[in-house]
N, C-alpha and C positions, 0 to 999 in steps of 0.2 A: 504494500500500500504506500509506504514511504517512497519507494523507488520511483513511482510514477510522478511524484511531486517535485523531483529534483531536476534541475536544468542541466547539470553536468552529465553528459552521456555515459562516461565511464563509471563515475560514481554511482549513478542510477543502476547501471548494469551489474555492478558488484553487489549492490544491495539486493537486487532481484535474484541473483544467483545464490546469495547466502540464505535468502528466504527459502529457496528450493532445497538447499542443503539441510536446513533445520527441519523442514517438513519431511524430508526423507529419513533423516537420522532419528527423529522422534515419532516416526510411523504415522504421520498425518495422512489425510485422504489424498490418494494419488492424483486426483484430478481437481484439486482445490482451485476455486475460481480466482482467488487473489494471487495464488502462486502462478497460475497460468497467465493472468494479465500482466503481472510484473515482468515475467519472461518475455511475453509478446511485445509489450511496448519497448522493452530494452532492445530486442532484435529489430524492431521497426526503426529505431533510432539509427541503426547501422544499415538500413535499407536492405536487409537480408532478403534473398529471393523468396523464402517461405512466406514472407509478409508482404510481398510486393503486389500491388494491384495490377490487373491485366488491362492494357490499353489497346483498344481496337474499335469498340462501338462508340458512336456519338453519344453525347450526354443523355443519361436517362433511358438508354435504349435496350439494355441487356435483359430481355424478358424471359429467355429460356436457356437452360444449361443441361447438357446430358454428357455422360461419360461413356467412352468406348474402351472397356477394360482390356480388350484383346490386344490393343496396340498403344496403350498408354496415351490416349488422346482425349481431349474434351472438345465438344462442339458448343458454340453459343449462337443464339439467334436473337435478333432484336427488332424493335419497331422502326429501326432505320433501314430494314430490309436486307440486312447483311447476315450471312452465315460465315462464321469464323471457325477454323480448325486450329486448336491449340496443341502444339507438340512439346512435350517436356524434353528439353535439350540442355545438357550441362547445368542442370539444376534450375532452369528457368523455362517459363512458358513462352513459346515463340508463336506468333500469330500468322496465319495464312488465310486471307479473305478468299472464300470460295465462290460466294454469290453476293451480288448487290442488286437488289430490286426495290427501288424507292416506292413503287406502287403496291407493295405487299408487305405488311407489318407482321412479323413473326411473334406469336404469343406463347407457343408451346411446341415442343419437339420430343421425339422418342427414337430410340435405336432398338432394332430387333435383337433378340437374344443371341443370335449368331454373329452380331456385330457387322452385318453386311449392308443393312438398309437404314436409312434415316427418313423419318416423316416430319414435315414441318407444317404447322398450322397457324392461322392468324386471321388477317383481314385483307381482302382485296379492296383497296381504297378507291378504286375506280368504279366498282360495282359491288357493293356489299351484299346485295340479295343474290348475287351469282358468285358465291365464294368457292374456294377450292383448297385442296391439300396438295403439297408437292412431295413426291416420293423420290428419294435419291439413292443411287447405287454408290456406296461409299468407296468402292474400289476405283471408280473412274468418274464419279459425280455426274453420271448421266441422270436425267430427270424425267419424271412422268407426272403430269397434272391429273388430279382426280377431282372431278366436279361433284356437285350435288349438295352443297352446303349453303346455309343461309346466315348472313351476318357473321359476327366474329366467332371463330373456333378457339376456345380457350383452354381445352384439355384434349390431349390425344395420347392413346395408349395402344401399343402393339399387342396383339395376341401372342401367347408364348411360342407358337409355331411360326410366327412371322408371316402368316398368310393373310392377315387382315389387321384392322385396327378399329378402335372405338373413338369417337370424337364428340365432345359437347359443343353444340352450336345454338344458334337462334336465341341468344340472350339467356342461355341456360334452360330453355324449355324443351330441348330435344337432345337425344343421344342417337348418333347414327353409327352404323357399321359399314365398313367398306372391305371388300375382298381384294383390294388393290386394283380393281378395274371398275366396279360399279359401287353405288352407294344406296343404302336404304335406311329409313328411320326405324329403329327398333324400340325406342322408348319416347313417348310424348308425355311431358310432365306439365301438370297444372301449377306446380310449385317451381319457382326458379331454383335451379341447381347451381350452386356456386363452385363446385368441384366434383370430379369423379375419379375413381381409381378402379383398376382391374386386379383381381386376385392372381397370385403367381401361377395357379393351375388353370387360369382362364375360365373358371366355372361361374364366377360371380362378379357383378359390377356393384360398386357402392357410390352413392351420391349424397352430397351434403346439401341440405335444403335451407333456404334463407328464412323458412318458417320455424327452424329449430329441430326439424326432423331429419333422421338418418334413414336413407332408403337403401335397400339391398335387393338386387334382382338375380334370380336363379336363371342363368343363361340356358342351361340344358333343359329347364322346365318352362320353356316358352316365355322367359323373362318374368316369371311370377315374382311379385313384389312383396317385400316386407317393410313396413314403416315403423320406426321407433320414434315416438313423439316426445316433445317437450324436453329435449336434451339441453337446450339453450335458447336465448332470444333468436339467434341465427347461427347456423354453422357456416364456416368459411373454408374449411379444408378437411380432407379425409385421406387416409392411407391404410392399406392392408399391411399387416406384418407378415413375417414368414410363418408364424404360428397359426394353424388353421382355426378359423372362427374368431380371430382377434382383429380389431380395427382400432385405429387412433384417429380422433377427430379434433379439430381446432375450432373455436367459436369466436363470435364477434367481440366478446369481452376480453379475449386473450387466454382463456383456459384451454388446456389440452387434456382430453379425456381418453382413457384406455377402456375399450369394451371387449368383453369376452362373451360371444354368443348373444350379443345384444344387451348385456348388462354392464353398467359402468363399474369397473373394479378399481380404478385409480383416477384421481384428478390431479393434474400438475399445474401449479400456479406460478406466476412470474411475469408473463406478458401482460400488458395492459391495453392492448389494441388488437384488432383482428389478426388471427394466425393465418398467414397466406399460403404456407406450404410446409409439408412434413416430409422429411427424407431420412433414409437409413444408410449408414455406411455399408460397404460391400461385405464386411465381416459380419455385420448384423448386431454388433454390440453397442453401437451408439446411434442416437436419433438427433437430428437437427430440426429445429422449428424456426421459421422466419415470420416476422410480424411487422405490421405497420407502426409498431411502437419504436421502430428503428433499431431493433436488436435481433440477433440470431442467438438462439440458446442451444447448447450442445449437452445432451442428456446421456448419462451412463445408464444403460438399460438394466444392468445388473445391480445398480445401487441408486434406485430412484429416491431413496430417502435423503440422499445428498443433494445439495444445490447444484444446478447445472453451471457450466461455464457460459458466461454472458459475453458475447462479442458485440461491441458497440462503438467501434472506432470510426463509424460512418455517420452521415448526416441525413439520411432519408430512409424510407421503407424499402423492403426487399421484395423483389419480384420472384426470384427463383434461387434455388440452392442445389449444389451437387458436390459429392465427394470426389476427390481425385482417384484415379484407378488404383493407387496403392494405399488409399485412405490416409495419406500423410497430410492432406490439406482439405479444407472445406472452402468452397468458392460460392460467392453470392452475387447475383445480378441485381443491381440497385436501381431504384427510381431516384435518380440523383442528378440535379443540376447545381449542387451546392458549391459555392465558392469557398475555398479554404486558403490557408496561408500558402499552400503549395500550388494553388491554382484551382481549376475545375476538378472536382472529385471524379475519379475514374469510375466506370460503371460495373466493373467486376472486381470485388475484393477477395483476398485470399488470406486464410488463417491456417497456421499449423494446427494439427490435432493431437500431437504427442508431446507431452511436457518433457519427457526424458530427452527426446531429440533436441528440443529447444535449449535445454540446459547444456548439453554437450557442445552445441554450436556456440553458445554465448561465451564459454570459457576460452574459445578460440578467438573471439572478437576483442575482449578486454586485454590489457597489457600488464596488469599488476594486481596485487591483493590489497585489501584495506590497510590503511595505517592504523596504529593503535588509537590515535585520536579519533579517527572515523569509527572504529569499533566501539569505543566508549560512548560516542555520541549517538550512533544509530542502532547499535545492537544492545549495549549495556555493559557497564564496567563490572557487573556481578557475574558475567559469563566469561570463561577463559577464552582468550584470543585464539583463533585458528585460521588457517589459510582457506580462502574461499575457493580458489582454483589451484589444484595441486601442480599444475604445469608452471607455476610462478613461485618464487621464493617468498617466505614470510616478509611482511613489510612492517615489522614491529618497531616503530619509531615513536 
């Protein structure tokens, strides 16, 4: 906590590292929020690649992020009509703009399970009532336009076999299915759906209703619907977990609720504005939630009694989130045109996810240990002096 208040970069970094050392030595919580943020802001002072924002989309435009785990790639799409492929090279994300179409705003994307196809959905600004999805072959970026959609398409999900996808369009009043050639409406909703998700086995769809109801549809049973009412004033996000029968929803007030077979078993508080998106890392042990309260929260699913890590070094709400292929970073597409001391805030932020990795890096950035005077001032003269980083000699002066 103290380290973030100090202007001297090296001194702040030493304090952050010593906080990590004490937390480890005295068996504190491995993913303590204060320890994380001390290390993060210290690394950010050195402009370390793990903390560096991704520059590519125009301001406020990064609406969709998806990961291609097979080749260590991330794809981003934006309301600027761009699709950017990010390749991790020498510890940094390098941008390659693949598509620029200023008449088509991208709001959602998905990659097939085999990593070979990308679908992009959004809004045809020249004719909203005659909207379309674009399907790309990721090996050569050849494309195919799939028609049959009305107004903005705000969610799109590939089926597990990659032979089709579901999309939410028509202001949330419709869910359509496409076999990659034709399109048909499979669900017509009287309630506005704010988000949808598809179960990993492809057997169920879930929809978050702005009336506070959660809807689930049994795809194999002719889309038979189940409605769970009065879960909140309005639901804003929904996501299936890997555990069968379990769903996680976010609501208008910022609460995150875990449901097993339709029953709320856990409520996670912290956000104070609508939860826009819920994502899981590839290993499945962490969950990220993004909110219009201008924070992203990282939850340890095995220790939900502990407070999450709060990521808040940005100035506007978050459109989309995705974990890097190796789970070492969490990336967020921001709705941001904020002016900062560094200029216009970039629209894709990056955060490391592993505290131990951050600690190892930080001792390589600083060039000394604390002096005895610093130790007495910031740590306490009742604790025996020790070296913060073992690769430097004691600085007992």
